[in-house]
MDAnalysis code that builds the backbone (N, CA, C; Angstrom):
import MDAnalysis as mda
import numpy as np

u = mda.Universe.empty(627, n_residues=209, atom_resindex=np.repeat(np.arange(209), 3), trajectory=True)
u.add_TopologyAttr("name", ["N", "CA", "C"] * 209)
u.add_TopologyAttr("resid", np.arange(1, 210))
u.add_TopologyAttr("resname", ["MET", "LYS", "ASN", "LEU", "ILE", "ILE", "THR", "ILE", "GLY", "ALA", "TRP", "CYS", "CYS", "LEU", "ALA", "ALA", "ALA", "PRO", "ALA", "ARG", "ALA", "GLN", "TRP", "VAL", "VAL", "SER", "ASP", "PRO", "THR", "ASN", "LEU", "ALA", "GLN", "GLY", "ILE", "VAL", "ASN", "THR", "ALA", "GLU", "GLN", "ILE", "VAL", "HIS", "THR", "SER", "ALA", "THR", "ALA", "SER", "SER", "MET", "LEU", "ASP", "ASN", "PHE", "LYS", "GLU", "VAL", "GLN", "LYS", "VAL", "TYR", "ASN", "GLN", "GLY", "LYS", "GLU", "TYR", "TYR", "ASP", "ALA", "LEU", "LYS", "ALA", "VAL", "ASN", "ASN", "LEU", "VAL", "LYS", "ASP", "ALA", "ARG", "LYS", "VAL", "GLN", "GLU", "THR", "VAL", "LEU", "MET", "VAL", "GLY", "ASP", "ILE", "SER", "GLU", "LEU", "TYR", "VAL", "THR", "ASN", "PHE", "GLY", "ARG", "MET", "MET", "ASN", "ASP", "PRO", "ASN", "PHE", "SER", "ALA", "SER", "GLU", "LEU", "ALA", "ALA", "ILE", "GLY", "SER", "GLY", "TYR", "SER", "LYS", "LEU", "LEU", "ASN", "GLU", "SER", "THR", "GLY", "LEU", "LEU", "ASP", "GLU", "LEU", "ARG", "GLN", "ILE", "VAL", "ASN", "ALA", "SER", "SER", "LEU", "SER", "LEU", "SER", "ASP", "LYS", "GLU", "ARG", "MET", "ASP", "ILE", "ILE", "ASP", "ARG", "VAL", "HIS", "GLY", "ARG", "VAL", "LYS", "ASN", "TYR", "TYR", "ASN", "LEU", "VAL", "ARG", "TYR", "TYR", "THR", "ASN", "LYS", "ASN", "ILE", "SER", "VAL", "SER", "PHE", "LEU", "ARG", "ALA", "LYS", "LYS", "LYS", "ASN", "ASP", "THR", "ARG", "ARG", "VAL", "LEU", "GLU", "LEU", "TYR", "GLY", "THR", "PRO", "ASP", "GLN", "LYS", "TYR", "TRP"])
u.atoms.positions = np.array([
    [-24.849, 8.228, 22.992],
    [-24.234, 7.421, 23.662],
    [-24.724, 6.193, 23.614],
    [-26.053, 5.900, 23.272],
    [-26.891, 4.711, 23.169],
    [-25.947, 3.785, 21.797],
    [-25.661, 4.853, 20.773],
    [-25.132, 4.023, 19.516],
    [-23.700, 3.714, 20.140],
    [-22.934, 4.056, 21.040],
    [-21.754, 3.896, 21.737],
    [-22.033, 2.518, 22.254],
    [-22.787, 2.289, 23.256],
    [-22.812, 1.208, 23.909],
    [-23.243, 0.144, 23.291],
    [-24.147, 0.153, 22.114],
    [-24.743, -0.681, 21.090],
    [-23.313, -1.393, 20.180],
    [-22.550, -0.144, 19.960],
    [-21.171, -0.542, 18.988],
    [-20.145, -1.550, 19.959],
    [-20.188, -1.077, 21.284],
    [-19.369, -1.963, 22.174],
    [-19.801, -2.988, 22.421],
    [-20.982, -2.983, 22.813],
    [-21.814, -4.336, 23.139],
    [-21.657, -5.432, 22.310],
    [-22.201, -4.962, 20.924],
    [-22.046, -5.991, 19.756],
    [-20.577, -6.437, 19.593],
    [-19.369, -5.657, 19.705],
    [-18.205, -6.189, 19.590],
    [-17.674, -7.086, 20.620],
    [-18.250, -6.651, 22.024],
    [-17.929, -7.596, 22.938],
    [-18.196, -8.828, 22.957],
    [-19.752, -8.895, 22.459],
    [-20.548, -10.465, 22.443],
    [-19.752, -10.992, 21.118],
    [-18.640, -10.701, 20.413],
    [-18.148, -11.503, 19.658],
    [-16.835, -12.021, 20.227],
    [-16.578, -12.069, 21.374],
    [-15.412, -12.278, 21.794],
    [-14.914, -13.657, 21.621],
    [-15.840, -14.724, 21.493],
    [-15.412, -15.679, 21.422],
    [-15.534, -16.406, 19.903],
    [-15.724, -15.410, 18.912],
    [-16.019, -15.859, 17.597],
    [-14.554, -16.305, 17.112],
    [-14.415, -17.272, 15.914],
    [-13.318, -17.525, 15.514],
    [-12.696, -16.523, 14.542],
    [-11.425, -16.222, 14.691],
    [-10.628, -15.302, 13.719],
    [-11.071, -15.306, 12.221],
    [-11.195, -16.533, 11.744],
    [-11.324, -16.575, 10.091],
    [-12.813, -16.639, 9.671],
    [-13.855, -16.377, 10.518],
    [-15.047, -16.586, 10.035],
    [-15.530, -15.252, 9.245],
    [-16.438, -15.362, 8.157],
    [-16.595, -14.645, 7.062],
    [-17.393, -13.572, 7.790],
    [-16.742, -12.287, 7.920],
    [-17.528, -10.982, 8.516],
    [-18.018, -10.272, 7.350],
    [-19.049, -9.562, 7.889],
    [-19.508, -8.364, 6.655],
    [-18.752, -7.031, 7.215],
    [-18.295, -6.895, 5.865],
    [-16.958, -6.000, 6.209],
    [-17.505, -4.301, 6.654],
    [-19.157, -3.987, 6.316],
    [-19.330, -3.085, 6.709],
    [-19.538, -2.842, 8.481],
    [-19.474, -3.847, 8.804],
    [-19.757, -4.093, 10.627],
    [-18.520, -3.597, 11.226],
    [-18.307, -2.632, 11.843],
    [-16.999, -2.188, 12.648],
    [-16.642, -3.153, 13.994],
    [-17.990, -3.567, 14.200],
    [-17.839, -4.557, 15.477],
    [-16.990, -5.852, 15.417],
    [-17.535, -6.322, 14.171],
    [-17.054, -7.783, 13.767],
    [-15.433, -7.512, 13.263],
    [-15.376, -6.474, 12.454],
    [-13.878, -5.928, 12.578],
    [-12.976, -5.790, 13.403],
    [-13.288, -5.122, 14.502],
    [-12.680, -4.965, 15.455],
    [-12.147, -6.099, 16.181],
    [-13.314, -7.272, 16.471],
    [-12.867, -8.480, 17.147],
    [-12.052, -9.216, 16.257],
    [-11.902, -9.043, 15.028],
    [-11.234, -9.734, 14.026],
    [-9.698, -9.245, 14.452],
    [-9.449, -7.864, 14.594],
    [-8.151, -7.571, 14.765],
    [-7.677, -8.011, 16.401],
    [-8.724, -8.151, 17.196],
    [-8.219, -8.527, 18.820],
    [-8.067, -10.022, 18.640],
    [-8.588, -11.148, 17.732],
    [-8.403, -12.298, 17.629],
    [-7.032, -12.291, 16.977],
    [-6.669, -11.566, 15.811],
    [-5.322, -11.798, 14.880],
    [-4.283, -11.551, 16.219],
    [-4.141, -10.272, 16.746],
    [-3.218, -10.230, 17.648],
    [-3.024, -11.124, 18.903],
    [-4.361, -11.748, 19.253],
    [-4.114, -12.816, 20.362],
    [-3.444, -13.930, 19.782],
    [-3.672, -14.431, 18.566],
    [-2.981, -15.621, 17.762],
    [-1.729, -15.181, 17.446],
    [-1.340, -13.974, 17.131],
    [0.183, -13.879, 17.138],
    [0.988, -14.004, 18.416],
    [0.393, -13.638, 19.437],
    [1.046, -13.500, 20.685],
    [1.258, -14.823, 21.115],
    [0.166, -15.864, 20.891],
    [0.134, -17.193, 21.309],
    [1.289, -17.872, 20.275],
    [1.222, -17.832, 18.675],
    [2.201, -18.308, 18.065],
    [3.439, -18.003, 18.297],
    [3.724, -16.560, 19.044],
    [5.181, -16.212, 19.072],
    [5.747, -17.146, 20.238],
    [4.947, -17.750, 20.982],
    [5.438, -18.497, 22.198],
    [5.344, -20.005, 21.969],
    [4.956, -20.469, 21.058],
    [4.782, -21.814, 20.337],
    [5.701, -22.635, 19.348],
    [6.181, -21.671, 18.366],
    [6.947, -22.078, 17.418],
    [8.299, -22.765, 17.807],
    [8.559, -23.881, 16.904],
    [9.738, -24.640, 17.237],
    [11.105, -23.828, 17.182],
    [11.117, -22.813, 16.427],
    [12.528, -22.137, 16.003],
    [12.167, -21.014, 15.742],
    [13.100, -19.826, 15.907],
    [12.890, -18.518, 15.493],
    [12.544, -18.056, 14.164],
    [13.019, -18.936, 13.313],
    [12.495, -18.623, 11.761],
    [11.186, -19.233, 11.651],
    [10.941, -20.320, 12.096],
    [9.647, -20.749, 11.860],
    [8.585, -20.152, 12.529],
    [8.829, -19.657, 13.801],
    [8.132, -18.603, 14.807],
    [7.637, -17.620, 13.703],
    [8.552, -16.824, 13.369],
    [8.353, -15.627, 12.684],
    [7.510, -15.886, 11.274],
    [7.760, -17.067, 10.673],
    [6.900, -17.547, 9.622],
    [5.494, -17.689, 9.617],
    [5.058, -18.252, 10.888],
    [3.888, -18.349, 11.324],
    [3.387, -16.743, 12.075],
    [4.206, -16.259, 12.593],
    [3.434, -14.858, 13.073],
    [3.033, -14.084, 11.708],
    [3.807, -13.928, 10.539],
    [3.436, -13.735, 9.348],
    [2.458, -13.893, 8.948],
    [2.194, -15.132, 8.719],
    [1.012, -15.942, 8.221],
    [-0.342, -15.491, 8.921],
    [-0.241, -15.449, 10.345],
    [-1.239, -15.083, 10.921],
    [-1.666, -13.577, 10.859],
    [-0.605, -12.842, 10.783],
    [-0.831, -11.229, 10.664],
    [-1.456, -11.337, 9.143],
    [-0.882, -11.843, 8.228],
    [-1.500, -11.624, 6.912],
    [-2.989, -11.947, 6.567],
    [-3.058, -13.010, 7.402],
    [-4.734, -13.650, 7.261],
    [-5.764, -12.750, 7.694],
    [-5.046, -11.772, 9.019],
    [-5.968, -10.779, 9.829],
    [-6.126, -9.524, 9.177],
    [-5.205, -9.288, 8.248],
    [-4.990, -7.825, 7.800],
    [-6.363, -7.226, 7.245],
    [-7.033, -7.971, 6.601],
    [-8.053, -7.356, 6.272],
    [-9.186, -6.703, 6.985],
    [-9.196, -7.258, 8.486],
    [-9.821, -6.494, 9.240],
    [-9.316, -5.145, 9.751],
    [-7.811, -5.283, 9.681],
    [-7.133, -3.961, 9.923],
    [-7.379, -2.940, 8.984],
    [-7.493, -3.339, 7.696],
    [-7.355, -2.372, 6.655],
    [-9.352, -1.988, 6.453],
    [-9.774, -2.846, 6.861],
    [-11.572, -2.411, 6.604],
    [-11.860, -1.682, 7.828],
    [-11.070, -1.933, 9.035],
    [-11.776, -1.004, 9.888],
    [-11.170, 0.356, 9.987],
    [-9.906, 0.500, 9.369],
    [-9.383, 1.970, 8.936],
    [-10.314, 2.771, 7.975],
    [-11.083, 1.891, 7.312],
    [-11.931, 2.824, 5.914],
    [-13.275, 2.963, 6.979],
    [-13.589, 2.473, 8.141],
    [-14.728, 2.754, 8.449],
    [-14.737, 4.391, 8.909],
    [-15.980, 5.283, 8.523],
    [-15.905, 6.474, 8.733],
    [-17.152, 6.795, 9.303],
    [-18.174, 5.952, 9.712],
    [-19.479, 6.373, 10.085],
    [-19.687, 6.124, 11.428],
    [-18.848, 6.253, 12.099],
    [-19.040, 5.790, 13.602],
    [-19.266, 7.075, 14.652],
    [-19.985, 6.866, 15.529],
    [-20.381, 8.373, 16.054],
    [-18.814, 8.626, 17.127],
    [-19.006, 10.037, 17.175],
    [-17.724, 10.268, 17.930],
    [-17.404, 9.675, 19.290],
    [-17.792, 9.251, 20.124],
    [-17.511, 8.494, 21.173],
    [-16.985, 7.124, 20.556],
    [-17.924, 6.484, 19.884],
    [-17.452, 5.080, 19.427],
    [-15.957, 5.168, 18.479],
    [-15.630, 6.353, 18.245],
    [-14.603, 6.407, 17.446],
    [-13.286, 6.325, 18.160],
    [-13.548, 6.349, 19.637],
    [-12.451, 6.415, 20.327],
    [-12.200, 4.709, 20.457],
    [-13.321, 3.950, 20.387],
    [-12.847, 2.714, 20.669],
    [-12.406, 1.961, 19.383],
    [-12.844, 2.542, 18.167],
    [-11.996, 2.012, 17.195],
    [-11.003, 2.207, 17.183],
    [-10.099, 3.564, 17.566],
    [-8.891, 4.154, 17.484],
    [-8.036, 3.138, 18.352],
    [-8.700, 2.659, 19.719],
    [-8.197, 1.814, 20.557],
    [-7.700, 0.363, 19.863],
    [-8.809, -0.069, 19.154],
    [-8.480, -1.330, 18.496],
    [-7.396, -1.156, 17.500],
    [-7.595, -0.112, 16.786],
    [-6.511, -0.157, 15.568],
    [-5.114, 0.072, 15.864],
    [-4.962, 0.686, 17.315],
    [-3.658, 0.956, 17.793],
    [-3.051, -0.494, 17.965],
    [-4.012, -1.287, 18.378],
    [-3.477, -2.830, 18.530],
    [-2.979, -3.234, 17.386],
    [-3.792, -2.816, 16.330],
    [-3.456, -3.717, 14.799],
    [-2.169, -2.945, 14.519],
    [-1.923, -1.546, 14.814],
    [-0.684, -1.036, 14.553],
    [0.354, -1.823, 14.975],
    [0.203, -1.952, 16.300],
    [1.415, -2.469, 17.124],
    [1.933, -3.762, 16.532],
    [0.688, -4.632, 15.976],
    [0.751, -5.932, 15.190],
    [1.688, -5.764, 14.095],
    [1.457, -4.562, 13.346],
    [2.128, -4.196, 12.190],
    [3.553, -3.931, 12.448],
    [3.797, -3.066, 13.466],
    [5.120, -2.532, 13.609],
    [6.066, -3.591, 14.055],
    [5.248, -4.805, 14.714],
    [6.134, -6.200, 15.322],
    [6.564, -6.835, 13.737],
    [5.584, -7.002, 12.945],
    [5.668, -8.191, 11.890],
    [6.410, -7.054, 10.923],
    [6.560, -6.231, 10.568],
    [7.219, -5.341, 9.622],
    [8.592, -5.406, 10.153],
    [8.690, -4.836, 11.139],
    [10.208, -4.401, 11.408],
    [10.943, -5.461, 12.084],
    [10.361, -6.410, 12.582],
    [10.941, -7.685, 13.039],
    [11.503, -8.596, 11.926],
    [10.811, -8.442, 10.913],
    [10.908, -9.304, 9.717],
    [12.233, -8.641, 9.156],
    [12.319, -7.100, 9.052],
    [13.533, -6.611, 8.637],
    [14.973, -7.082, 9.401],
    [14.619, -6.940, 10.631],
    [15.653, -7.486, 11.631],
    [16.315, -8.692, 11.225],
    [15.414, -9.652, 11.138],
    [15.694, -10.992, 10.685],
    [16.526, -11.209, 9.553],
    [16.543, -10.025, 9.061],
    [17.599, -9.898, 7.675],
    [18.944, -9.120, 7.821],
    [18.874, -8.420, 9.264],
    [20.004, -7.647, 9.522],
    [21.176, -8.244, 9.944],
    [22.418, -8.342, 9.493],
    [23.516, -9.153, 10.096],
    [23.935, -8.442, 11.265],
    [23.572, -7.330, 11.779],
    [24.103, -6.613, 12.793],
    [23.598, -7.421, 14.338],
    [22.370, -7.971, 14.193],
    [22.045, -8.729, 15.164],
    [22.209, -10.101, 15.219],
    [22.515, -10.592, 16.571],
    [22.700, -11.899, 16.565],
    [21.617, -12.675, 16.905],
    [21.564, -13.920, 16.838],
    [20.229, -15.136, 16.743],
    [19.848, -14.753, 18.351],
    [20.752, -14.808, 19.217],
    [20.393, -14.851, 20.666],
    [19.515, -12.926, 21.013],
    [20.084, -12.139, 20.191],
    [19.440, -10.893, 20.367],
    [18.181, -10.791, 19.628],
    [17.907, -11.393, 18.721],
    [16.869, -11.386, 17.730],
    [15.705, -11.900, 18.514],
    [15.872, -13.388, 19.216],
    [15.280, -13.963, 20.127],
    [14.581, -13.102, 21.094],
    [15.468, -12.220, 21.667],
    [15.186, -11.255, 22.927],
    [14.238, -10.128, 22.243],
    [14.575, -9.507, 21.188],
    [13.718, -8.714, 20.531],
    [12.475, -9.217, 20.151],
    [12.223, -10.407, 19.588],
    [10.912, -10.682, 19.150],
    [10.100, -10.887, 20.523],
    [10.625, -11.377, 21.457],
    [10.337, -11.894, 22.874],
    [9.503, -10.446, 23.236],
    [10.403, -9.188, 23.123],
    [9.767, -8.135, 23.640],
    [8.513, -7.625, 22.996],
    [8.562, -7.770, 21.656],
    [7.651, -7.076, 20.686],
    [6.220, -8.221, 21.282],
    [6.364, -9.549, 21.647],
    [5.335, -10.231, 21.931],
    [4.669, -10.081, 22.871],
    [5.668, -9.298, 23.998],
    [5.238, -9.376, 25.634],
    [4.232, -7.760, 25.428],
    [5.028, -6.790, 24.521],
    [4.081, -5.520, 24.530],
    [2.977, -5.767, 23.727],
    [2.808, -6.460, 23.105],
    [1.553, -6.622, 22.160],
    [0.669, -7.450, 23.031],
    [0.726, -8.561, 23.706],
    [0.284, -9.069, 24.891],
    [-0.589, -8.059, 25.758],
    [0.404, -7.150, 26.286],
    [-0.006, -6.142, 27.308],
    [-1.038, -5.322, 26.480],
    [-1.025, -5.032, 25.284],
    [-2.014, -4.150, 24.802],
    [-3.339, -4.909, 24.453],
    [-3.166, -6.304, 24.048],
    [-4.426, -6.602, 24.053],
    [-5.330, -7.145, 25.034],
    [-4.375, -7.431, 26.423],
    [-4.953, -7.293, 27.575],
    [-5.880, -6.281, 27.975],
    [-5.548, -5.150, 27.694],
    [-5.970, -3.812, 27.877],
    [-7.217, -4.041, 27.285],
    [-7.451, -4.426, 26.086],
    [-9.033, -4.633, 25.550],
    [-10.419, -5.269, 26.369],
    [-9.733, -6.124, 27.567],
    [-10.589, -6.812, 28.276],
    [-11.303, -5.962, 29.181],
    [-10.752, -4.663, 29.332],
    [-11.669, -3.629, 30.222],
    [-12.700, -3.014, 29.065],
    [-12.384, -3.060, 28.037],
    [-13.404, -2.450, 27.514],
    [-14.810, -3.383, 27.331],
    [-14.310, -5.048, 27.470],
    [-15.422, -5.731, 27.171],
    [-16.043, -5.918, 28.435],
    [-15.728, -5.533, 29.549],
    [-16.206, -5.581, 30.975],
    [-17.281, -4.481, 31.054],
    [-17.114, -3.298, 30.541],
    [-18.174, -2.240, 30.710],
    [-19.528, -3.024, 30.250],
    [-19.764, -3.718, 29.486],
    [-20.908, -4.454, 29.132],
    [-21.527, -5.327, 30.090],
    [-20.494, -5.893, 30.587],
    [-21.072, -7.082, 31.640],
    [-21.873, -6.787, 32.623],
    [-22.683, -7.896, 33.330],
    [-23.800, -7.661, 34.041],
    [-23.807, -7.007, 35.216],
    [-22.263, -6.932, 35.753],
    [-21.806, -6.280, 36.726],
    [-21.670, -4.882, 36.671],
    [-21.617, -4.325, 35.360],
    [-21.246, -3.337, 35.455],
    [-22.582, -2.213, 34.521],
    [-23.651, -2.895, 34.817],
    [-24.572, -2.175, 34.086],
    [-25.203, -1.010, 34.831],
    [-24.805, -0.661, 36.194],
    [-25.096, 0.214, 36.982],
    [-24.127, 1.493, 36.546],
    [-23.206, 1.338, 35.792],
    [-22.132, 2.543, 35.323],
    [-22.913, 3.472, 34.897],
    [-22.575, 4.802, 35.062],
    [-23.314, 5.861, 34.327],
    [-22.611, 5.724, 32.843],
    [-23.008, 6.822, 32.001],
    [-22.336, 7.141, 30.817],
    [-21.149, 7.539, 30.782],
    [-20.925, 8.720, 32.100],
    [-19.432, 9.232, 32.065],
    [-18.668, 8.156, 32.795],
    [-19.132, 7.304, 33.532],
    [-18.018, 6.245, 34.073],
    [-17.753, 5.194, 32.911],
    [-18.735, 4.871, 32.156],
    [-18.199, 3.868, 30.747],
    [-17.176, 4.996, 30.015],
    [-17.402, 6.207, 29.874],
    [-16.249, 6.886, 28.884],
    [-15.133, 7.031, 29.694],
    [-15.117, 6.981, 31.028],
    [-13.646, 7.139, 31.717],
    [-12.984, 6.161, 31.452],
    [-13.666, 4.780, 31.410],
    [-13.008, 3.456, 31.248],
    [-12.455, 3.632, 29.730],
    [-13.387, 3.917, 28.744],
    [-12.673, 3.859, 27.718],
    [-11.439, 5.026, 27.439],
    [-11.851, 6.093, 27.817],
    [-10.673, 7.048, 27.875],
    [-9.538, 6.391, 28.274],
    [-9.554, 5.840, 29.733],
    [-8.443, 5.426, 30.408],
    [-7.689, 4.348, 29.277],
    [-8.814, 3.507, 28.809],
    [-7.833, 2.049, 28.267],
    [-7.204, 2.791, 26.597],
    [-8.015, 3.818, 26.279],
    [-7.359, 4.186, 25.236],
    [-5.941, 4.985, 25.282],
    [-6.004, 5.769, 26.295],
    [-4.588, 6.466, 26.813],
    [-3.614, 5.287, 26.928],
    [-3.667, 4.265, 27.726],
    [-2.892, 3.172, 27.944],
    [-2.492, 2.335, 26.803],
    [-3.309, 2.098, 25.830],
    [-2.991, 1.373, 24.609],
    [-2.083, 2.300, 23.873],
    [-2.337, 3.738, 23.902],
    [-1.344, 4.703, 23.264],
    [0.048, 4.500, 23.808],
    [0.042, 4.571, 24.890],
    [1.131, 4.406, 25.475],
    [2.059, 3.418, 25.022],
    [1.359, 2.360, 25.183],
    [1.984, 0.797, 24.610],
    [2.330, 0.842, 23.014],
    [1.606, 1.894, 22.250],
    [1.751, 1.905, 21.052],
    [3.163, 2.666, 20.840],
    [3.235, 3.989, 21.489],
    [4.425, 4.704, 21.738],
    [5.739, 3.988, 22.124],
    [5.135, 3.022, 22.728],
    [6.598, 2.485, 23.642],
    [7.344, 1.272, 22.436],
    [6.197, 0.684, 21.664],
    [6.557, -0.175, 20.650],
    [7.361, 0.508, 19.731],
    [6.831, 1.839, 19.337],
    [7.536, 2.530, 18.060],
    [8.778, 3.077, 18.945],
    [9.387, 3.301, 20.221],
    [10.416, 3.572, 20.628],
    [11.500, 2.584, 20.696],
    [10.679, 1.149, 21.098],
    [11.570, 0.060, 21.267],
    [11.874, -0.105, 19.977],
    [11.145, -0.083, 18.655],
    [11.819, -0.411, 17.383],
    [12.656, 0.785, 16.718],
    [12.699, 1.922, 17.551],
    [13.628, 2.903, 16.825],
    [14.744, 2.625, 17.437],
    [14.641, 2.228, 18.886],
    [16.161, 2.187, 19.681],
    [16.777, 0.915, 19.005],
    [16.094, -0.353, 18.562],
    [16.711, -1.421, 18.358],
    [17.463, -1.074, 16.597],
    [16.678, -0.539, 16.009],
    [17.246, -0.187, 14.813],
    [18.911, 0.882, 14.769],
    [18.290, 1.892, 16.001],
    [19.556, 2.778, 16.091],
    [20.638, 1.935, 16.410],
    [20.745, 0.762, 17.234],
    [21.777, -0.203, 17.520],
    [22.200, -0.795, 16.079],
    [21.416, -1.131, 15.452],
    [22.356, -1.696, 13.874],
    [22.669, -0.385, 13.124],
    [22.268, 0.748, 13.326],
    [23.135, 1.744, 12.570],
    [24.316, 2.006, 13.147],
    [24.525, 2.199, 14.373],
    [25.561, 2.415, 15.206],
    [26.496, 1.431, 14.642],
    [26.291, -0.244, 15.078],
    [27.003, -1.134, 14.568],
    [27.687, -1.102, 13.184],
    [26.641, -0.884, 12.111],
    [27.134, -0.595, 10.579],
    [27.961, 0.455, 10.435],
    [27.713, 1.724, 11.385],
    [28.508, 2.613, 10.903],
    [30.226, 2.413, 11.437],
    [30.268, 1.465, 12.389],
    [31.324, 1.140, 12.619],
    [32.162, 0.279, 11.645],
    [31.446, -0.241, 10.586],
    [31.900, -1.257, 9.946],
    [32.155, -0.330, 8.253],
    [31.596, 0.879, 8.269],
    [31.362, 1.611, 7.329],
    [30.356, 1.133, 6.577],
    [29.245, 0.202, 6.908],
    [28.316, 0.047, 6.195],
    [26.741, 0.236, 6.442],
    [26.757, 1.610, 6.713],
    [25.437, 2.212, 7.087],
    [24.456, 2.252, 5.811],
    [24.876, 2.052, 4.400],
    [23.940, 1.875, 3.272],
    [23.063, 0.870, 3.507],
    [23.765, -0.281, 4.031],
    [22.887, -1.482, 4.285],
    [21.731, -1.311, 5.151],
    [21.640, -0.726, 6.002],
    [21.006, -0.236, 7.280],
    [19.590, 0.603, 6.795],
    [20.457, 1.553, 5.976],
    [19.372, 2.430, 5.250],
    [18.425, 1.861, 4.288],
    [18.957, 1.141, 3.601],
    [18.325, 0.162, 2.308],
    [17.182, -0.703, 3.354],
    [17.899, -1.325, 4.229],
    [16.620, -1.928, 4.803],
    [15.620, -1.636, 5.801],
    [15.800, -0.570, 6.263],
    [14.851, 0.242, 7.166],
    [14.318, 1.546, 6.672],
    [14.797, 2.263, 5.747],
    [14.243, 3.451, 5.045],
    [15.328, 4.257, 4.687],
    [14.830, 5.191, 3.834],
    [15.788, 6.522, 3.398],
    [16.139, 7.168, 4.260],
    [17.207, 8.282, 4.027],
    [17.735, 9.177, 5.263],
    [16.398, 9.963, 5.648],
    [15.512, 10.332, 4.712],
    [14.364, 11.025, 5.510],
    [13.275, 10.263, 6.214],
    [13.658, 8.995, 6.608],
    [12.604, 8.283, 7.429],
    [13.747, 7.535, 8.495],
    [14.802, 8.169, 8.896],
    [15.669, 7.632, 9.916],
    [14.845, 7.691, 11.166],
    [15.500, 6.609, 11.757],
    [14.805, 6.172, 13.082],
    [15.721, 6.533, 14.573],
    [16.738, 7.404, 14.073],
    [18.096, 7.664, 15.043],
    [18.057, 9.034, 15.336],
])
């Protein structure tokens, strides 16, 4: 349990660190904060770009720059059991970022969506990602001075609750993605052009509908 508190504490202390700092890749706390910073930058960028295309190009750039943290944290396998749930929570936020960038990038090249629909879809992804990153603040709070009186059980209850809520958002983003792709497939089916959709989003063995 001490290792858990040390891991979380070190991660939370890095909350204000810049996303592009040169981290030591063997330190999971630094990697975790890199993912959080990247996700927050994606949300910010989604709301500030001048046009939808420019918006997404900037989002892709931010994601690609921060992907090193995501890949490196996935490779960490020496965390204690309790701390691994913290790792999984942060990685799910990275997964949500990946789902957003990968699938919205495909939708941008899908003629079955209008410009206004794409703007709405992009906004939906950004909101879901924002909600997920917001939940990670609760993990930071368990090492604040005001929470020093928390027992180990109370700390683990917070971790379990945040983990569960982030997992719900992750599943919601997957569902949101699949439903949007199914709309494209149904529209393509009416035009006898389903092959284009399958080539864009995956083979028949990877169908989303």
